[in-house]
N, C-alpha and C positions, 0 to 999 in steps of 0.2 A: 688856524690855517688849514684849509682843506687839501688833502693829497690830490695830486693831479690824476692819479690812476686808482682804480679800485683793486686791481691785482697786477703784480708784475710776474711774468712767466719766464723762467729761465729755460730756454730750449724751444726750437721751432719745429721739432719732429711731429709725428702724428698726434702724440699726446698734447704737446704744447699748442699746436695749431688748432686742434679740435676744441681745446679748452678756451682759447682766445676767441674762436668763432662763436662758440656757445654763449660765452659771456657777452660778447658784442650783441648777439641776437636778443639777449635778455636786457639790453640797454646799459650794460656795464662797460666801464672804461678799462681796457686791458692793454698792457704793454708787453710785447714779446722781445726778448733779447736772445738772438741766435748767434753763436760765435762763428759759424761758418757762413759762406755765401752759397745760396742754393742756385741751381741744382747741384747735388753731390751724391756720390754712390753710397748705398747702404744695403744691408741684407734685411731679411724679414719681409719677403716679397709676396707671400700668399695670405690673402685676407680670409675672414670668415663671414658667413652670410649675416649673422646677427649684428655685425657692424653697420649694415645698411640701414638699420633703424635710425642711427645717428646721421648717416649721410642723407637720408630722405628729409629729416628734420632741418638739416642745414642747407638743403637745396643743392646737394652735390651729386646725387645718384645719376642723373642724366649725363653730367659731364664725365663721370667715371665710366659709365657704360659706353660712351662714345670713344673712349680712349684705350680701355683695357680689356683683356680677354676674360670672358666669363668662366667661372669655376663652378661646375655643378656637383662636384663630389670629390672623393678621395679614394685612391686605389692603393691597397697594401699588397706587397709581394714578398714572399719568403724565399731567399736564395737557398736555404737548406732543404726545404720540403717541396719547393715548386708551387706552393699554394698561392692563390690570389683571391682577393675579395675587394669588391667596390662598394662604397657607401655613397648613396645619392642623397643630397640634402633634402630632396622632396619627400623622403621617407621619415623625416623628423616628426616628433609629436606635434610641434607647431611649425608647419612647413611654409608659412607665408613668404619667407625669404629663401627661395630654392636655389639661389646661386650667390657666389661671392665674386671677387676679382683677383686675377693674378697681375701684380703691378711691378713695374720697375720703379724702385723707390726714389730715384732721383726725380723722375717726373711726378710721381704720386705725392711725395712730400712737398715739392714745389707748388703743386696745384692746391694742396691744403693750406699752405702758408699764405699764398696769394688770396685765397678765398677768405681767410680770416681778416686780411687787410681790407678786402672789398666790403666786408660786413661792418667795418669800423674799428677794428683793432689796430693799434699802432705797432708796426713791425720794424725792428732794427736788426738788419743782418750785419755780420762782421762786428758784433758787439760782444764783448767778453765780460762776464760777471766775475769780479775779483773776489767778493765775499758778500755774504748776507749780513746785514746789520741787525743787532739785537739791542733791546733795552730790557735788561733782566732776561727772562726766558722768552720774551716776545720778539718775533721778527718784525721789523719796522721798515726795512728798505734794503737796498742793494748798492754796493759800490761797483761801478762798471766803467768800462772804457771802450772806445772804438778800436778795432783791430785793423792793422794794415792789411789791405786786401792781398791775399796770396801769401801772407806771412807764414813761415813754417811753425808747426806746433812745438812748443817748449814743454819740458817736464812741468807737471802741475806746480811743484814747489818753486821752480824758477819763474814760471809765469806769474804766480801770486806775488812773489817778491818784486819782480819788475813792475807789475801793475800797481802795487801799493805805492811804489816810489814815483810813479808817473804823474805828471801834472795833468794828464788827460783824464784821470779818474774823476768821475762825478758821482754824487750821491742821489739816488732815486728812491722815493718813498711811496709806500702803499700799505694799506691795512692787511693785505694778504700777499704772501710771497710763495710762489709755486716752483718747486724744483722739477723740471721736466727735461733734465739734461741727459737722459738715457744712461748708458753704462758709465758715463763720466761721474755720475752720482755726486755732483758738486757738494750739496749740502750734507748728504749722508756720509760722505767720506770724511767730513770735518766734525760732525757732531753726533752721528748715530753709529750703532754697531751693525756690521755686515757679517753674514755667515753663509757658508756654502751649504747646499742642500744635499741630503743623503741620496745616494745612487746617481747623482748628476755631475760627477767630476769628469766631464766630457770635453772634447775639443772638436770644433767644427772646421772643416776644410771646405772651401767653396770657390767656384769659378763660373763663368758663363760660356756656353757652347752654342754653336749653330749646327743644324742637321741632326738633332736628336729626334727619333721617331715618336709620334704621338698617337693616341687613340683617335677614333673617328667620331664624326657627328658632334653632338653636344659634349661628349666626353673628352674632346681634344684639349680642353682647359683643365682637366683634372690634375691635381697634384698626384704624383706617384711616389710612394714611400717604399723603398726596397730594404728589407731586413737582411742582414748577413751576420756572420759570426762575431765581428768586432764592433757592430753598431748598426747604423742604417744610413741610407742615402735619401736625399730629396731630389726630385725632378719637377721643376716648376716651369711650365711653358708660358711664354709671353706672346702677345699678338705679334705676328711676324715670324722670323726664323729663330729668335733667341730663346734659350732655355737656361734657367739657373740650375746648377747642379752642385750639391753639397754632400758631404759625408760627416756625420756626427759619430765620433769613435771614442773608444774607451782610453783611459790613460795608459792601460797596458799596451794597447796597439801603438800609441804615440811613442812609447819607450823603445819600440823596435826601429825607430828612425835611425838610419845609418849615418855615420860621420860624413859630413859634406853633402848629405842628401838634401836637395832643395824641396820646397813645398810641391812644385809641379811633379817631381819624381815620386814623392811620398804619396801624392794623390793618385797617380797612375798605378802605383803598387796597391793602393787600397781598392781601386776599381777592379783590379785583377782578382780580388778575393771574392767577388760576387758575379755569378753567371749572368744575372739580370742586368747588372750595371755594365758589364763588359758588352753585352748585346746592345744596350741602349747607346753606348758611346763608340761602338765599333766603326761607324762611318762619320762620326761627329768631329767637329773642329773646335778646339778651345780658342776663344777669342778674348779672354781675360785671364791674366795669370792667377794662379791659386793663392788665396789668402787664408788666414787662420785666426780663430778666436779660441782661447783656451780658458777652461774653468769659468764659463760665462753664466752659470746658474747661481743665484744668490738670493738672500732674503734680508730685508732691513727690519730692525726690531720695532720700529715705530713709524707710522706713515703720516701722522699729523702732529701738530703742536700748536702753541699759541701764535696765531698769525701766519702759520706755514703748513704746507702739505706737499706730499710727493704725488706725481702723476706718471704713469708709464714705467719704463725700465728703471727710472731713478729710484723707485721704491722696491725694486726686486725684479728678477727675470727668471723664467722657467726655461727648461730645455725646449727647443723649437719643434719637438716631435709633432704637435698638433697645431702648429702655426698660431700660437696664442699671443705672441708679443704685441703685434700691432693691434690686435683685437682688444686686449686688456687695456692698452693705452687709450684707444679711442672710446671704448665704453666707459672706462674709468674717468676719462676727462669729462665726459658728458655728465656723469654723476657728480664730479667735483664742481662743475659749473653750477649745478643746482644747489649744492651745499654752500658754496661761496655766496651765491645770490641770496639765499635765505639768511646766512650769517650776517651779511651786510645790512639786510633789511632789519634784522633784530638788533643790530649794533653790538653783536657778540661774535668775535672771531677767535675765541679761545679754542683749545683742543676739544673741549666738550661739544662745541658747536659742530665739529667735524666727525663726531663719533660714529654717526650713521654711515657716512662715506667710508670710513676705515673698515667698519664691520662688513659692509656689503662687498667691498673690494676683496677683503681677506677671504670671505666665503667663496667668491668666484675663483680666486687664485688657488685656494686649497682644494677645490673640487677638481680642477685640472691637475694639480700637483700630485694628489693621491693616485690618479690614473696613470700619470707619467711614471711615477715610481713603481706602480704595479706592472707597467710594461717592461721596465728594465729588470724587474725581479722574475718576470716570466709569466705570471698569472694572466695579466690582461692581454699579453701577446697571444696566448692560446684562445682567449675569448674572442679576439678579433677574427680568428680564422676557424672558429668552431664550425664543423661541417653541418651539424643539425641545429643551427642557431634558431632560437625562437624569434618570431616576429617582434615581440616586445623588446627583447634584448637588442635586436637590430635597430629599432627605433630609439632605444636608450643611447646606444653608441653614436648613432647618427646625430641625435640632438646635442650631445656633448661636442662632437666634431664640428657642428654648425656654430658653436659658441654660445649656446643657450645656457649660460651659467650664472646669470644675474637674476636673482629671485627674491627681491626685497619684500614684495607683498605676499607671495605665496610660493613656498618651496615644494615643487612637485615631487611625487612619490619616487619617480625614477632617479632624481638627483639625490634623494635620501638613500636610496639603494646603493648608488655609486659611492657615496660617502661612507656607508657602513661597510661595504666590501673592499673599498680601496681608501682607507683613511690615510691622510698625509702624515709623513714622518717629518716633523718640524724640528728645527734646531732649537736648543735651549739657550736663551740669553740670561746669563747669571746676573 
């Protein structure tokens, strides 16, 4: 009996949608199970230019350009010293993609999911994966059920117990199962080991504002990263009046939260710690309550197995300093589609068939990770603002900021330099 699908993808975010669209474009039958109903709010709103390689191939770039604000670079500002430095993507070693997009994720994710369906993927929203089915070590399918629209989220253990007992649960089979469930890490939480990353025990506080001042000209879409004593702020402008504002702060700062202090009050007190942030928000109006995500950086010990693999945040997440989350999900999904297509052609969906995918994704993630850890330790922070910065160093930093971190065929000298000077501090899985 032939399986109805070539791959079942759990999660319809940027990773899952990109994978489904890429597989459909390759003539493969993909099923996406997304537990929520789109559109829905999400953070991770600043994209990187090299994601546009995938958007162009999928026929999405024009639709994105018509809807979202272009981002030509990144501006870093230091609250302690008053220093400021802008990096323009056009200065990268390979500058073909000189801009990215600033996106409201509800609209962006919805567009990606609908595009995957338009290309031929089967998309089921409000469908909940209960568990991945295994025969020995091999993933062979998924038990899933439709979710009541607008039903409140239950604790994972309660949801699993209720789902397992429900007569609505159905078994869906495919030779490849992909966990793209984001921070929910459905499969990883149940069968793989997860570890926090050194230097990255941070908390993000975030909201949306209107009336935040912006730079002029093509720089109006730049992300602004404001450094201060307890962490850093992001200011991500969208087309129109809205700006996403967040603060990524140390666990030490979070421990200063006062009894009874709400997140809005804590965020306002955090803003007061930075002159730049105070100035940006002096005349702005908060239009979305402050939310928080704690200890959000983690690594999974294994990204692939027999008949299964992880895509996007389900396989690990880095600090959002360089806006890497959506980029790694999108580019990783594109790599995964090629790996799955080749594995199905060869009739071999073992872990060995996905070894190249895992190695290339690890290389890209670890390139970012070492620099992020170097930033928090202080060395890379100084490099960002170095007054007599050499042109080659500027190009090196810009290329990294543009997301040029996937180098399967040829690893450029500048990437080797980064890896040597900022090696990642990886957790040890015993």
